[in-house]
N, C-alpha and C positions, 0 to 999 in steps of 0.2 A: 653662121656659127662663129663664135669668137674664141673658141678653144678653152673656155673656162668650164669647170664641171657644172653639170646641170643645164648648160646652155641649150641642149637639144630637147629639153622638156618644157613645154609651154604652159602646162596647167598646174596651178597649185593643188595641193593635196588636201584631203579631209583628214583631220586628226583621228587616229585610231582610239578606241575606247577600251583600253585594257584588254585587248583581244588576245589574251595569252592563255594557253591551256597547260596545266600542270598535271602530271599523272600521279595519283596518290600512291606512295610507296615506291615508285620506280626509282627515284633518285637515291633514296636511302638504301635501296637494295643493290645499288650499282657497285660493281667491283672492277678495278682497272683491268682492261682486257676483255671485258664482256659483262653481261648482267643476265639474271635469270630469264628463262624462256618466256614466262608469263609477262615479265616487264617488257621484254623485246616485242612480244605480240601487241601489248598495249601501246607501245611507242609507235609501231608501224601503223596501227589503227588510227591513233591520234594524228599522225602526220598525213596519212591519206585523207582524213576527214577534215582537214583544216579548211575553213571558209576564208574568202578574201579578207585580208587584214588581220588574220589570226596567225599565231606562232607558238612554238614551244621553246622553252629555255631551261637548261639544266647545267648551270655553271659548276655545280658541285661534283659533277661526274669527272671533271678534270680541272681542278682549281687553278692550275698554272701550266705554262708551257706554250709552245708556238702554235699559232693559229693558221688554218687554211680554210678557204671559203670556196664552195662550189655552187654555181648558179646553173640549174637545170632548165633549159629553155622549154622542152616538152612538158615538164611537170609544173613550170612556173613556181619553182621552189628555190629557196636559198638555204644551203646546208652549211653549218659551221662546225669545224672540227678543231679540237685543241689536243695536242699530242696524240693525234690519231683517233681521239674519242669524240663522238658527236655530242656537242653541247647545246645545239639549237637548230631549229628548222623554222622557216617562215615562208608564207606565201609572198610572191613578188609579182611584179609586172614589168616585162621587158619590152623591147622595141616592136612597134606595130609595123604593118606592111609599108614598105618604102623607107623605113627607119630602123632596120633590123639591128639588134644588138650583136656585135661581132663575137664569133666563137674563138676562143684561144686561151692562152695562159698569160695572166697579167700580174702585176704587183701594184700595191697601193703607192701612189706617187705623191699625193698631197691629201691633207685632211682639213676640213673646214666645218666646224659645228654650226655656223650661222650663215652659210652661203646663201646669196640671192642672185638670181639670174640678172645679167646686165642687159639682156635684149628682150626678155619676155615680161615687161612691166614689173620687174623686181620680184618675180615669183620666188617664194621661199623654198629652199632646197636644204633643209636641215641635215646635219650629220653627213655631209658630202665626203666621199672617199674616192678620189680621182683614180681612174684606171688607165686612161690615155690622155695625152695632151690635146687631143682633138675634141674632147668633151664627154666621153663615156665615163660614168661614175656610178657608184652605189649611193643612194640617198633616200630619205623619206619622201614618199610621193603617192600619187593616186593608185588605188588597187581595186579595179573593177572586176577582177577575176579572169582577165585575159590580157594579152600583150597590148599595151596602150601608150607606151612612152615614145619619145623621139630618139631612142637608142640607149638611154640609161636604164639602170635596174632600180625600180621603185620598191621600197620596203615599208612596212608599218613604222610609224614614228618611234614607238617605244623600242621595237626591235633594232631599228637603225641606231638608236642611242646606245643600246647594250652592245651591239657589234662594234660601234665606234670606240667604246671603252676598252676593248680587248685586242684591237688590231694596232699595227704600227706601220710606218713606212717600210715597204718591202714585203708585207704580208701577201702571200700568193692568193690570187683569186682566179678560179678556173670557170670559164663560161663554156658549157658543153651541151652537146646534143643528147648525151646520156653519160652516166658515170657509175662506178662501182664503189662499194664500201671500202674505206682505207684499210690497208693491212700493213703490219710491221715487217720489214725486211731486216732480220737480225744480223745477217752477214753482209756488211756494207760492200764487199767486193773490191775490185781493183781501183775503183774510182776514189775510194777512201783508204789511203795507206795507213799502216800501223802507227807511224809516228803522229799522224793527224788524229787518229782515234785516241791515242794516249793523251794528247793535249786537250782534246775536247772533253774527255772523261774527267779530267782535273779542272776543266774550265780555265785553262791557262791562257790568258790573253797574250797576243804576240805583236811585237813591233813590226814595221814594214820589212825589216831584214830577216824576220823569222825568229829573232831572239825573244825570250820571255819578257813580258812587260808586267812588272809587279805593281805598277802604280794604278792600274785601271782594269776593270773587268770588261769582257766583251759587251759591246752595245749592239743589239740586233738591229737597231735603226740605221747604224752606219757600217757595221762589220759584216753583216750577212751578205753573201754573194749569190748570184743567180747563174746557173750553168745550163747550157743547152748542148745536148748531144744529138746530132742529126745522122740518121742512118743513110739518107740520100747523099749527104756531103762527106760522111765518115770523118766528122770533125767535132771537137769539143770547143765551145766558146764560153769564156768565163767573164761575167759582167759584174762590176761593183760600182756603186754610186753613179749608175747610168752610163758608164764607160766600159769598153772592152779592155780587160786586163791582159788577157793573152788567149791565143787559140792553139790547138794542138790536134794532130791527126789521131784517130782512134781506130782500133781493129775490132770488127764485129764478127763474132762467130756465127756461122750459117747466115751469111749476108743476104741470101735470097729469100729468107723468111722475114716478113715484115715485123718491125719492132712494135708498131702501134704507138699510142700516146700514153705515157706515164709520167706523173709529176712526183718527185721524191722530196720530202722535207726532212732535213737532218734534225734529230732530237737527241737529248741526253736526259734520261730518267734514271735517277739513282745510280749514276755511273755507267749505265748501260747505253751505249751509243748505237743508234740504228737509224734507218730511214723509215718514215711513214710514206707509203706509196698509194697514190690515187690514180687509177686508170680512167680514161674518159674517151669518148668519141667526139670527133670534130674535124672539120675541113677535109672530110673524105678519108680520114684515118680512124681505124677502130681502136678501142681500148687495148693497150698492151697487157701482157702477163707480168704482173708487178714484180715477182721474184726473178723470173727468168730474163726479163729485159736488161736489168742492170748486170746480171751475171754473164751476159753475152758480150759485154764491152770490156776491152782492154785499153788502158790509157798508158802512154809512154811514161817510163820512169821519171824523166825530167818534168813532165807535167804533174805527176804525183807529188814531186818535191815542192812544186809551187803551190799545189792545192793544200799541202800540209801547213803552209804559212797563212792560208786565207780562210779555211773552213771553220765556221763556228756554228753552234746550234741555231737553227732558223734559216740556214742556207738552203737553197732550192736547186734541184736538178730536174730539167725537163728532157726526157728521152722521147724522140719522135722519129718516125720513118720519113717525115717530110723534110724538104730543104729548109735550112735556117739561115739563108743568106741575109745580109743586112737589109735588103728591101722588104723582108717579111717582118721587120721590127720597126715600130715607130720610135722616134728619137727618145733616148733616155728611158726606155721601157723594155721590159722582158716579156715579149709577146710574139707568138706565131699566129698571124692572122690568116694566112692562106698560102698555098703553094705558089700561086701566081698572083702578083699584085698588078692590077690594071691601072 
């Protein structure tokens, strides 16, 4: 392994042939926050019936906003959400026996539309989006209908290109044993203080010292932060640009009740600031209750003041009952791989 994206995948892929399914009337009938029952039923039927190499893509459901990606290992599906709305689903192929795709929370670290493997005869890995520095990535690849990769997540070529076009560095990618539909948490709780909410609502960019910066707008590629709250450690860790900015103790109400795993993505739609919450199972922890997990956490006032200077739409918060010590994260990466790293 040379640490480059795609290096763990030895076989080139077969180009997909417009294997895209569109539901007649479903996209035009869509309304933010939900769509008619008939359209929902049709959507579920289409997703369940996808053949290897097929996908569905509805960008008009949420034309803009921050993206989150979920890869379901049991389903061999890749789900794409924008502002909490599902805009695409694709078949995928993850790691085969002996080369399992790691379960965890990742962010996109690098993007390369024309990547080629340096150790597997220059095998083409188009639209690579690196998830770890050790070689796990999303990219176009072979799709036989079962796990077949050397650890990466293979996608249809056309879908990989579409996904590549709406993601950015820092986009969260959750690889899970199972997951639930995203939900909005309208009351951000003590993790998001009032002064930060006001600044985010107005899209006020901030200088490092917290004063308003009127010369530039927030850049999600550089300004978004990743936060981890561990129930086992009772600690908040804030990461920006691959480095730990600060840590702070947290208080968890009813600490003997597991938090589970929940990822929150901060969004601002029409001045309404909220978290989009995605619960999932992985590494022995079950999916948490999206609304109650964040409400059980109290962050020290000093930490809230620091968060007010850092948070912008697109920032992510991972709440987990697992330990989040540094040895569970690969360098410059926001990921909980396992409780115990061997």
